C-alpha positions as CSV (number, residue, x, y, z in Angstrom):
1,X,-6.9,34.8,-26.1
2,X,-7.8,31.9,-23.6
3,X,-7.4,29.3,-26.4
4,X,-4.0,30.8,-27.2
5,X,-3.0,31.0,-23.7
6,X,-3.9,27.3,-23.2
7,X,-2.0,26.0,-26.3
8,X,1.0,28.0,-25.1
9,X,0.7,26.5,-21.5
10,X,0.3,23.0,-23.2
11,X,3.4,23.4,-25.1
12,X,5.3,24.5,-22.3
13,X,4.3,21.6,-20.4
14,X,5.1,19.4,-23.2
15,X,8.7,20.7,-23.2
16,X,9.3,20.3,-19.6
17,X,8.1,16.9,-19.5
18,X,10.4,15.8,-22.4
19,X,13.3,17.2,-20.6
20,X,14.6,13.7,-19.7
21,X,18.3,13.1,-19.3
22,X,18.9,16.8,-18.4
23,X,18.3,19.2,-15.6
24,X,14.3,19.7,-15.6
25,X,13.0,23.4,-14.6
26,X,9.4,24.7,-14.0
27,X,8.0,28.1,-13.2
28,X,9.8,28.4,-9.7
29,X,13.1,27.7,-11.1
30,X,13.5,24.7,-9.4
31,X,15.8,22.3,-11.4
32,X,15.4,18.3,-10.7
33,X,18.1,16.0,-12.2
34,X,17.5,12.9,-14.0
35,X,17.4,9.7,-12.2
36,X,16.4,6.1,-13.3
37,X,14.7,4.2,-10.6
38,X,13.1,0.7,-10.5
39,X,9.8,0.0,-9.2
40,X,9.7,-3.7,-8.1
41,X,6.3,-4.7,-6.9
42,X,4.8,-8.1,-5.8
43,X,2.2,-8.1,-8.5
44,X,1.6,-6.9,-11.8
45,X,-2.0,-6.2,-12.1
46,X,-5.0,-4.8,-9.9
47,X,-6.1,-1.5,-8.8
48,X,-3.0,-0.9,-6.5
49,X,-0.7,-1.2,-9.7
50,X,-3.0,1.0,-11.6
51,X,-3.0,3.4,-9.1
52,X,1.1,3.3,-8.5
53,X,2.0,3.6,-12.1
54,X,-0.6,6.6,-12.5
55,X,1.1,8.2,-9.7
56,X,4.4,7.7,-11.0
57,X,3.7,8.7,-14.6
58,X,2.0,12.0,-13.0
59,X,5.2,13.0,-11.3
60,X,7.9,11.6,-13.5
61,X,8.0,15.0,-15.5
62,X,8.5,17.4,-12.6
63,X,10.6,15.1,-10.8
64,X,12.7,14.2,-14.0
65,X,12.6,10.4,-13.1
66,X,12.7,7.6,-15.5
67,X,11.0,4.2,-14.0
68,X,11.3,0.6,-14.7
69,X,9.1,-2.1,-13.6
70,X,9.7,-5.5,-12.5
71,X,7.4,-8.2,-10.8
72,X,8.6,-10.0,-7.5
73,X,7.6,-12.9,-5.6
74,X,6.4,-13.2,-1.9
75,X,7.8,-16.6,-1.4
76,X,10.6,-17.2,-4.0
77,X,14.1,-15.4,-3.0
78,X,15.9,-16.5,-6.4
79,X,13.2,-14.8,-8.5
80,X,13.7,-11.6,-6.3
81,X,17.4,-11.8,-6.7
82,X,17.3,-12.1,-10.5
83,X,14.6,-9.4,-10.8
84,X,17.0,-6.7,-9.0
85,X,20.0,-8.1,-11.2
86,X,18.0,-7.3,-13.9
87,X,17.2,-3.7,-12.9
88,X,20.5,-3.1,-12.1
89,X,21.6,-4.2,-15.5
90,X,19.1,-1.8,-16.9
91,X,20.8,1.1,-15.4
92,X,18.8,1.6,-12.1
93,X,20.3,3.9,-9.7
94,X,17.9,2.7,-7.0
95,X,15.2,0.5,-6.6
96,X,11.8,0.8,-4.7
97,X,10.3,-3.0,-3.8
98,X,7.4,-3.9,-2.1
99,X,8.3,-7.5,-1.3
100,X,10.7,-8.5,1.9
101,X,11.8,-11.8,0.7
102,X,15.5,-12.5,0.1
103,X,16.2,-8.9,1.2
104,X,19.7,-9.5,2.7
105,X,21.0,-11.2,-0.3
106,X,19.4,-8.6,-2.5
107,X,21.3,-5.8,-0.6
108,X,24.6,-7.4,-0.8
109,X,24.0,-7.5,-4.7
110,X,22.9,-3.8,-4.8
111,X,25.6,-2.7,-2.5
112,X,28.3,-4.1,-4.8
113,X,26.6,-2.2,-7.6
114,X,26.2,1.0,-5.7
115,X,22.6,0.7,-5.9
116,X,20.1,2.1,-3.1
117,X,17.3,0.1,-2.1
118,X,13.9,1.4,-0.1
119,X,10.7,-0.3,0.7
120,X,7.3,0.8,-0.3
121,X,3.8,-0.3,0.9
122,X,5.5,-3.4,2.7
123,X,6.2,-3.8,6.6
124,X,9.6,-5.4,5.8
125,X,8.7,-7.4,9.2
126,X,10.8,-10.1,8.4
127,X,13.9,-8.2,8.0
128,X,13.0,-5.8,10.8
129,X,13.0,-9.0,13.5
130,X,15.0,-11.4,12.0
131,X,17.9,-9.3,9.9
132,X,17.6,-5.9,11.3
133,X,21.3,-5.1,11.2
134,X,21.7,-6.6,7.9
135,X,18.8,-4.7,6.3
136,X,17.7,-1.4,8.2
137,X,21.4,-1.4,9.5
138,X,22.8,-1.2,5.7
139,X,23.9,2.3,4.5
140,X,22.1,1.1,1.1
141,X,18.9,0.5,2.6
142,X,17.0,3.7,3.0
143,X,13.7,2.4,4.9
144,X,10.2,1.5,4.2
145,X,6.7,2.8,4.1
146,X,4.4,0.4,5.2
147,X,1.1,-0.8,3.9
148,X,-1.0,1.5,6.0
149,X,0.3,0.7,9.6
150,X,2.9,-2.0,11.0
151,X,0.3,-2.9,13.3
152,X,-3.1,-3.4,11.8
153,X,-4.8,-3.8,15.2
154,X,-6.8,-0.6,14.5
155,X,-8.8,-2.0,11.8
156,X,-9.3,-5.4,13.6
157,X,-10.9,-3.5,16.4
158,X,-13.1,-1.5,14.2
159,X,-14.5,-4.4,12.6
160,X,-14.9,-6.1,15.9
161,X,-16.8,-2.9,16.9
162,X,-19.2,-3.4,13.9
163,X,-19.7,-7.1,14.5
164,X,-20.8,-6.6,18.1
165,X,-23.0,-3.4,16.9
166,X,-24.8,-5.4,14.3
167,X,-25.3,-8.6,16.5
168,X,-23.3,-11.1,14.4
169,X,-22.8,-14.5,16.4
170,X,-20.9,-16.8,14.3
171,X,-17.6,-15.3,12.9
172,X,-15.2,-16.5,10.3
173,X,-11.7,-15.5,10.0
174,X,-9.2,-15.9,7.1
175,X,-5.8,-15.0,6.8
176,X,-2.5,-15.5,4.7
177,X,0.3,-17.6,6.2
178,X,2.0,-16.0,9.1
179,X,5.3,-16.4,7.6
180,X,4.5,-14.1,4.7
181,X,1.9,-11.7,6.6
182,X,2.6,-11.9,10.1
183,X,0.5,-8.9,10.9
184,X,-2.9,-10.7,9.6
185,X,-2.3,-13.3,12.4
186,X,-1.7,-10.5,14.8
187,X,-4.9,-8.8,13.4
188,X,-6.8,-11.9,14.0
189,X,-5.7,-12.0,17.7
190,X,-6.7,-8.4,18.1
191,X,-10.1,-8.9,16.8
192,X,-10.5,-12.0,19.2
193,X,-9.2,-10.3,22.1
194,X,-12.0,-7.4,21.4
195,X,-14.8,-10.0,20.9
196,X,-13.7,-11.9,24.2
197,X,-13.8,-8.7,26.1
198,X,-17.3,-8.2,24.8
199,X,-18.3,-11.9,25.6
200,X,-16.8,-11.5,29.2
201,X,-19.7,-9.4,30.3
202,X,-22.6,-10.4,27.6
203,X,-25.5,-12.5,28.3
204,X,-25.2,-16.1,27.0
205,X,-27.9,-15.3,24.1
206,X,-25.6,-12.5,23.0
207,X,-22.0,-14.0,23.3
208,X,-20.1,-14.3,19.9
209,X,-18.5,-17.2,18.5
210,X,-15.2,-16.9,16.4
211,X,-13.7,-19.8,14.5
212,X,-10.4,-20.8,14.3
213,X,-8.2,-19.0,11.6
214,X,-8.5,-20.5,8.0
215,X,-5.2,-19.8,6.4
216,X,-4.9,-19.8,2.7
217,X,-1.8,-20.6,0.8
218,X,-2.3,-18.0,-1.6
219,X,-5.3,-19.8,-3.3
220,X,-8.8,-19.2,-3.3
221,X,-11.0,-20.4,-0.2
222,X,-12.4,-23.8,-0.7
223,X,-16.4,-24.1,-0.8
224,X,-16.0,-26.8,2.0
225,X,-15.4,-23.9,4.3
226,X,-18.9,-22.9,4.4
227,X,-20.2,-26.4,4.7
228,X,-17.7,-27.0,7.7
229,X,-19.3,-23.7,9.3
230,X,-23.1,-23.7,8.5
231,X,-24.2,-21.4,11.0
232,X,-21.5,-18.6,10.0
233,X,-23.3,-15.1,9.6
234,X,-20.2,-12.9,9.1
235,X,-16.7,-13.3,7.8
236,X,-13.6,-11.5,8.4
237,X,-11.0,-11.9,5.6
238,X,-8.0,-10.3,6.5
239,X,-6.4,-11.8,3.6
240,X,-7.3,-10.4,0.1
241,X,-11.3,-11.1,0.0
242,X,-12.2,-9.7,-3.1
243,X,-9.9,-12.0,-5.3
244,X,-9.4,-15.0,-2.6
245,X,-12.9,-15.3,-1.1
246,X,-15.8,-13.3,-2.7
247,X,-15.7,-15.5,-5.8
248,X,-16.2,-18.7,-3.8
249,X,-19.1,-16.8,-1.8
250,X,-20.6,-16.0,-5.2
251,X,-20.4,-19.5,-6.7
252,X,-21.8,-21.0,-3.6
253,X,-24.6,-18.6,-3.1
254,X,-23.1,-17.3,0.2
255,X,-23.2,-13.3,-0.5
256,X,-25.5,-13.0,2.0
257,X,-22.7,-13.6,4.6
258,X,-21.2,-10.0,5.4
259,X,-18.0,-9.7,4.3
260,X,-15.1,-7.5,5.8
261,X,-11.8,-7.8,4.3
262,X,-8.6,-5.9,3.0
263,X,-7.4,-4.8,-0.2
264,X,-9.8,-3.3,-2.7
265,X,-10.0,-4.3,-6.4
266,X,-12.7,-1.7,-7.2
267,X,-14.9,-3.9,-9.1
268,X,-17.1,-6.3,-7.4
269,X,-16.2,-5.0,-3.9
270,X,-17.2,-1.3,-5.0
271,X,-20.5,-2.5,-6.7
272,X,-21.4,-4.7,-4.2
273,X,-20.5,-2.6,-0.9
274,X,-22.7,-1.6,1.9
275,X,-26.2,-0.8,0.5
276,X,-25.1,-1.4,-3.0
277,X,-25.6,-4.6,-5.1
278,X,-25.9,-7.8,-3.0
279,X,-24.3,-5.9,-0.2
280,X,-21.8,-8.4,0.6
281,X,-18.8,-6.1,1.2
282,X,-19.1,-4.1,4.7
283,X,-15.5,-3.0,5.1
284,X,-12.2,-3.1,3.4
285,X,-8.8,-1.6,4.1
286,X,-6.2,-0.3,1.7
287,X,-3.3,2.0,1.3
288,X,-2.5,4.8,-1.3
289,X,-0.2,4.7,-3.9
290,X,1.1,8.4,-3.0
291,X,2.6,6.9,0.2
292,X,5.4,6.1,-2.4
293,X,6.6,9.6,-1.9
294,X,8.4,8.4,1.4
295,X,10.9,6.1,0.2
296,X,11.1,7.8,-3.3
297,X,11.9,11.4,-1.8
298,X,14.7,9.7,0.5
299,X,15.9,7.8,-2.7
300,X,16.2,11.0,-4.6
301,X,18.1,13.1,-2.2
302,X,20.2,10.2,-1.5
303,X,21.2,10.0,-5.2
304,X,21.6,13.7,-5.3
305,X,24.1,13.8,-2.5
306,X,21.9,15.5,0.2
307,X,19.4,14.8,2.9
308,X,16.9,16.2,5.7
309,X,18.8,18.0,8.4
310,X,16.5,15.8,10.8
311,X,16.9,12.5,9.0
312,X,17.1,9.8,11.5
313,X,20.6,8.1,11.6
314,X,19.3,4.5,10.8
315,X,16.6,3.4,8.3
316,X,13.1,3.3,9.7
317,X,9.8,1.7,8.7
318,X,7.0,4.4,9.1
319,X,3.2,4.0,9.0
320,X,1.0,6.1,6.5
321,X,-2.7,6.5,6.2
322,X,-4.7,3.8,5.4
323,X,-8.1,3.9,3.3
324,X,-10.4,2.6,6.1
325,X,-13.8,1.9,4.2
326,X,-16.6,1.0,6.5
327,X,-19.6,2.9,5.4
328,X,-21.3,3.9,2.1
329,X,-20.2,7.5,2.8
330,X,-16.7,6.2,2.8
331,X,-17.1,4.3,-0.4
332,X,-18.5,7.1,-2.2
333,X,-15.8,9.3,-1.4
334,X,-13.2,7.0,-2.5
335,X,-15.1,6.3,-5.7
336,X,-15.5,10.2,-6.5
337,X,-12.2,11.2,-5.5
338,X,-9.4,8.7,-4.9
339,X,-6.5,8.0,-7.1
340,X,-6.6,4.4,-5.7
341,X,-10.2,4.2,-7.3
342,X,-9.8,6.2,-10.6
343,X,-6.2,5.9,-11.4
344,X,-6.3,9.4,-12.5
345,X,-3.5,11.6,-11.4
346,X,-5.9,14.5,-11.1
347,X,-7.3,12.6,-8.0
348,X,-3.8,12.4,-6.5
349,X,-3.2,13.8,-3.0
350,X,-0.2,15.5,-4.5
351,X,0.9,17.0,-7.6
352,X,4.2,16.7,-9.1
353,X,5.4,19.8,-8.0
354,X,4.3,19.3,-4.4
355,X,6.6,15.9,-4.6
356,X,9.5,17.9,-5.8
357,X,9.1,20.3,-2.8
358,X,9.0,17.4,-0.3
359,X,12.8,16.6,-1.4
360,X,15.8,18.2,0.8
361,X,17.7,18.3,-2.8
362,X,15.1,20.9,-4.4
363,X,13.7,22.6,-1.1
364,X,16.0,23.9,1.6
365,X,13.0,24.1,4.0
366,X,11.9,20.8,3.7
367,X,12.0,18.1,6.5
368,X,11.9,14.6,7.3
369,X,9.1,15.3,9.9
370,X,7.2,17.0,7.3
371,X,7.6,14.1,4.9
372,X,6.1,11.9,7.5
373,X,3.4,13.7,8.3
374,X,2.4,14.1,4.5
375,X,2.1,10.3,4.5
376,X,-0.2,10.4,7.5
377,X,-2.6,12.4,6.1
378,X,-3.7,10.5,3.2
379,X,-6.9,8.7,4.4
380,X,-10.6,8.7,3.5
381,X,-11.0,12.0,5.6
382,X,-8.2,13.8,3.7
383,X,-9.8,13.0,0.2
384,X,-10.1,16.3,-1.7
């Protein structure tokens, strides 16, 4: 009897997921409308990409959504505009994009085509400060969810606390160019302020030296960096350390230098984190793919002609929880339970049905405040 029931349940699920192009209903009689959404991410490989696709695949059935993927650039506006045009031509009704490059021109193109745009895991800092009315004031831009927090100073403060507690004395700092990632330069300043506060009252023998920022122009760290700073005993690579810094450390026998970074590839950084492997990685920060529900729910509601009663008049950029990994215990939780690590939808913070219930289109009790609250409970402490 159990096998028979399992078989019947499986058949019901297959029928439900295959109902693309028509209303999709599940047990509680909620009917979802089919929409075609473009997903334009700034890269097409890595842990984040795998997690994003696993999450979207997992919710596509209950949400009755079809996704089309494109790859953007973080520095070439023409590439991004072409990618948007291709998504529009493919029939996308809305586009979620994670790169804020050429956004005003993109919005002009999308507005003329009647296609809505929203951001995911990107702070849209450039648009927010230099083209706010053109972007955030445009009715076709629905807002964005940041890659964690618009201000990542909290992570810089936590790393500074660990540097002080562990007695490191000579610290390197690596960032991407400020024009592309202004928050990294801001995080470097916060880190330095915390170290300066410590130095102000510390004995001379305990004072900490922080070297000037090393800016990576989207290429790996050069080996000469280590010869320039032979006394360095800790490295804070706010830029993507697993791909841009760690390989250089390995090639030059520098994995004895503790590395705090951002981003998470889930291979070398997980295997060599804390007390594992060579122990080079001591901290990292990344955001969850599931935070995409913020722009996605706003998009679905807009396409369905409805919205939250408490929806702000102007598009917003909102923070979400970050996976801040600073201990063996944190890493163990991420490896065991996080979609970001496993790319297994079973590890998602949200089921497809739960995402449906976040939409005002399908749940009269859904609120904008609750949507924002949900994406802010996706940190390490919230893992199942």
